[in-house]
C-alpha positions as CSV (number, residue, x, y, z in Angstrom):
1,M,146.4,73.6,-156.6
2,E,148.4,71.7,-153.6
3,A,146.9,72.2,-150.1
4,D,149.4,71.9,-147.3
5,P,149.1,68.0,-146.3
6,R,148.0,69.2,-142.7
7,W,145.5,71.0,-144.0
8,R,144.5,68.3,-146.3
9,A,144.0,65.8,-143.7
10,V,142.0,68.0,-141.8
11,M,139.6,68.9,-144.5
12,L,139.4,65.3,-145.3
13,D,138.7,64.2,-141.5
14,H,136.2,67.3,-141.6
15,I,134.4,65.5,-144.7
16,E,134.4,62.4,-143.4
17,R,132.6,63.5,-140.3
18,A,129.9,65.7,-142.3
19,D,129.5,64.3,-145.2
20,P,130.3,60.5,-145.7
21,T,128.9,60.1,-149.0
22,R,131.2,62.7,-150.6
23,F,134.3,61.6,-148.6
24,A,133.8,57.9,-150.2
25,A,133.9,59.8,-153.6
26,L,136.7,61.7,-152.9
27,M,138.6,58.6,-151.7
28,A,137.8,57.1,-155.1
29,A,138.7,60.3,-157.4
30,P,142.5,60.3,-158.6
31,P,145.0,62.1,-155.8
32,H,145.4,64.9,-158.2
33,S,141.7,65.8,-157.7
34,R,140.8,65.5,-154.1
35,A,142.4,69.1,-153.1
36,P,140.0,71.3,-155.4
37,L,137.1,68.8,-154.5
38,A,138.0,68.7,-150.7
39,T,138.0,72.5,-150.6
40,L,134.4,73.3,-152.5
41,Y,133.2,70.0,-150.3
42,V,134.2,71.6,-147.1
43,Y,133.1,75.4,-148.0
44,N,129.6,73.5,-149.2
45,I,129.5,71.7,-145.7
46,E,130.1,75.3,-143.8
47,I,127.1,77.0,-145.7
48,S,124.9,73.8,-145.7
49,R,124.9,73.9,-142.1
50,A,125.0,77.5,-141.1
51,P,120.9,77.5,-141.4
52,W,120.9,75.0,-138.6
53,A,123.5,76.5,-136.0
54,S,120.6,78.5,-134.2
55,K,116.6,78.2,-133.8
56,E,116.8,81.9,-134.1
57,P,116.3,83.0,-137.8
58,M,118.0,86.2,-137.2
59,I,121.2,84.4,-135.8
60,A,121.1,81.8,-138.9
61,E,120.6,84.7,-141.2
62,M,123.8,86.6,-139.6
63,R,126.1,83.3,-140.1
64,L,124.8,82.7,-143.6
65,Q,125.2,86.3,-144.1
66,W,128.9,85.8,-142.9
67,W,129.8,83.6,-145.4
68,R,128.6,85.4,-148.5
69,D,130.8,88.4,-147.1
70,A,133.8,86.3,-146.9
71,V,133.5,84.9,-150.8
72,E,132.6,88.9,-151.5
73,D,135.6,90.2,-149.4
74,T,138.0,87.7,-151.8
75,A,137.8,89.9,-154.7
76,R,139.5,92.8,-152.5
77,G,142.2,90.2,-151.5
78,T,140.8,90.0,-147.7
79,I,140.7,86.5,-146.4
80,R,138.6,86.2,-143.4
81,G,139.6,84.0,-140.1
82,H,138.2,80.8,-141.0
83,E,140.5,78.0,-142.3
84,I,138.6,77.2,-145.5
85,M,139.0,80.8,-146.9
86,Q,142.4,80.7,-147.9
87,P,142.5,77.3,-150.1
88,L,139.2,78.6,-151.1
89,A,140.7,82.0,-152.2
90,D,143.4,80.3,-153.9
91,L,141.1,78.1,-155.7
92,I,139.0,81.0,-157.1
93,T,142.3,82.6,-158.2
94,A,143.6,79.6,-159.8
95,H,140.5,78.6,-161.4
96,D,138.9,81.9,-161.9
97,L,135.4,80.4,-159.8
98,P,132.8,83.0,-160.2
99,L,132.1,84.7,-157.0
100,E,128.2,85.0,-158.2
101,V,128.0,81.3,-158.0
102,L,129.5,80.8,-154.4
103,D,127.4,83.5,-153.1
104,R,124.2,82.0,-154.7
105,M,125.0,78.5,-153.4
106,A,125.2,80.5,-149.9
107,G,122.0,82.5,-150.6
108,A,119.9,79.3,-151.4
109,R,120.6,78.1,-148.1
110,R,118.1,81.0,-146.5
111,W,115.3,78.6,-147.6
112,D,116.8,76.1,-144.6
113,I,116.5,78.5,-142.1
114,Y,112.4,78.8,-142.1
115,K,109.6,76.7,-142.2
116,D,107.7,77.9,-145.6
117,A,107.1,75.4,-148.1
118,F,109.2,76.3,-151.6
119,E,106.6,79.0,-153.3
120,N,106.1,76.8,-156.7
121,Q,108.1,74.5,-158.5
122,T,110.2,76.8,-160.0
123,A,111.4,77.9,-156.7
124,M,112.5,74.8,-155.8
125,D,114.4,74.0,-159.0
126,A,116.4,76.9,-158.6
127,Y,117.3,75.7,-154.9
128,L,118.4,72.7,-156.7
129,D,120.2,74.0,-159.3
130,D,122.0,76.6,-156.4
131,T,123.1,74.1,-154.5
132,G,123.8,70.6,-155.8
133,G,124.0,72.2,-160.0
134,A,126.3,74.8,-158.6
135,L,128.8,72.8,-156.5
136,M,129.0,70.1,-159.3
137,W,129.5,73.2,-161.9
138,L,132.2,74.4,-159.5
139,S,133.9,71.2,-159.3
140,G,133.9,70.6,-162.6
141,K,135.6,73.6,-163.4
142,T,138.5,73.4,-161.0
143,L,139.1,70.1,-162.6
144,G,139.3,71.9,-166.4
145,S,135.8,71.4,-167.3
146,T,133.6,73.8,-169.6
147,D,130.6,71.8,-169.7
148,E,128.4,73.9,-167.4
149,G,125.5,73.1,-168.6
150,A,125.8,69.4,-168.1
151,L,127.5,69.0,-165.0
152,R,124.6,71.5,-163.6
153,D,122.2,68.8,-164.8
154,F,123.6,66.2,-163.4
155,G,124.3,67.9,-160.2
156,W,120.8,68.7,-160.2
157,A,119.6,65.5,-160.3
158,A,122.3,64.3,-157.6
159,G,121.2,67.0,-155.3
160,L,117.8,65.8,-155.7
161,A,118.3,62.1,-154.9
162,T,120.2,63.6,-151.7
163,Y,117.3,65.6,-150.9
164,L,114.4,63.1,-151.2
165,Q,116.7,61.2,-148.6
166,A,116.7,63.9,-146.2
167,V,113.0,64.5,-146.5
168,P,112.1,62.9,-143.2
169,E,114.4,64.6,-141.3
170,L,113.4,67.8,-142.7
171,A,109.7,67.2,-141.7
172,Q,110.6,66.1,-138.3
173,R,112.4,69.8,-138.2
174,G,109.1,71.2,-139.0
175,R,109.9,72.1,-142.7
176,I,107.3,71.6,-145.4
177,P,110.2,69.8,-147.8
178,L,108.0,68.7,-151.2
179,L,105.3,70.4,-152.9
180,D,103.6,67.4,-153.5
181,G,104.4,64.5,-150.8
182,R,101.8,62.0,-152.7
183,D,103.3,59.0,-154.4
184,A,102.6,60.0,-157.5
185,G,104.0,63.8,-157.0
186,I,107.0,62.1,-155.3
187,A,107.7,59.5,-158.5
188,A,107.1,62.7,-161.0
189,L,110.0,64.6,-159.1
190,A,112.3,61.8,-159.2
191,Q,111.4,61.2,-163.3
192,R,112.3,64.7,-163.4
193,G,115.8,63.8,-161.9
194,L,116.4,61.2,-164.2
195,D,115.6,63.1,-167.0
196,R,118.1,65.7,-165.8
197,L,120.5,62.7,-165.9
198,Q,120.0,61.7,-169.3
199,S,120.0,65.3,-170.5
200,A,123.6,65.5,-168.6
201,R,124.4,62.4,-170.7
202,N,123.1,63.7,-174.0
203,Q,125.4,66.9,-173.7
204,G,128.5,64.9,-172.5
205,I,130.8,65.8,-170.1
206,L,134.6,65.4,-170.7
207,R,136.6,62.8,-168.7
208,N,138.8,65.4,-166.8
209,A,135.6,66.4,-164.7
210,H,134.6,62.8,-163.9
211,P,136.2,62.7,-160.7
212,A,133.4,65.2,-159.9
213,L,130.9,63.0,-161.1
214,L,131.6,60.4,-158.5
215,A,129.8,62.3,-155.4
216,G,126.7,61.4,-157.3
217,W,127.5,58.1,-157.9
218,Q,124.2,57.0,-156.4
219,A,122.0,59.1,-158.0
220,K,120.5,57.2,-160.5
221,P,119.8,53.6,-158.8
222,L,117.9,56.3,-155.7
223,L,115.8,58.2,-158.3
224,Q,114.7,55.1,-160.1
225,M,113.9,53.7,-156.7
226,A,112.0,56.8,-155.9
227,V,110.2,56.4,-158.9
228,A,109.1,53.0,-158.2
229,E,108.6,53.0,-154.9
230,P,107.8,56.3,-154.0
231,G,106.5,55.3,-150.4
232,R,110.1,54.9,-149.1
233,V,110.7,58.7,-149.3
234,G,108.6,59.5,-146.6
235,E,109.7,56.6,-144.6
236,G,113.4,57.1,-144.5
237,A,114.0,54.0,-146.5
238,L,115.0,55.3,-149.9
239,Q,119.0,54.0,-149.3
240,L,121.0,51.4,-151.5
241,S,122.4,48.2,-149.6
242,E,126.1,48.5,-148.5
243,F,127.0,46.3,-151.1
244,S,125.0,48.1,-154.0
245,R,126.6,51.4,-152.5
246,R,130.3,50.3,-152.4
247,G,129.6,48.6,-156.3
248,R,128.6,51.2,-157.7
249,L,130.9,53.7,-156.3
250,L,133.8,51.1,-157.6
251,W,132.4,50.4,-160.8
252,Q,131.8,54.2,-161.9
253,A,135.5,54.8,-160.6
254,F,136.9,52.0,-162.5
255,T,134.6,52.7,-165.5
256,H,134.2,56.0,-165.8
257,R,130.8,55.5,-167.0
258,W,127.9,57.1,-165.3
């Protein structure tokens, strides 16, 4: 899919402001892969910020439902009035993207609206799969991959790493982000993320999907850091140095190793 150059510039600007990590990954990806990935990333930005658009849960629910309805409408050839919807509809058609996966990505964000903790670990796992896992799977699919299980595992782990970085902000906003906030609980959760990364490697992901994997370039070192120093999570110090960040992204982009 070739996005209009003007719209491509708008998408990239939107991603750079709202999701600088994925923007950096996008700039390191081959040019041919950027338009489909950018379209999915903008959709992800819109649904992820919808729950925070209002302190009133009903309004937030309505905003999130708008996106779910907009995705459903594409099956009937109806394109709702948002600039991302036509590129997304084109992407759905071109790559036979499953609407139920896009819908579950939005539906999972209902948890962000309310202040209740996850019901149990199964619920948290499902949240990570329907957000990070689904986005990585769809990203790989638009690039021609059929490695759903491996891509979901990789996306789950990358999503967990990002989620752990967001723990202090979530707590500040009145959420209960972790089922077990003790150091041992955080370390065990991060280790599960590393296990999912290893599972992805064991299954294998074809090289055509590697541009999508760039979005998770920080996952392994961040999860390793959380295992070794779980206190960093609550302190908001789960961060790589700028040198490490840039170096790892370049290493992954040039070597295709992950």
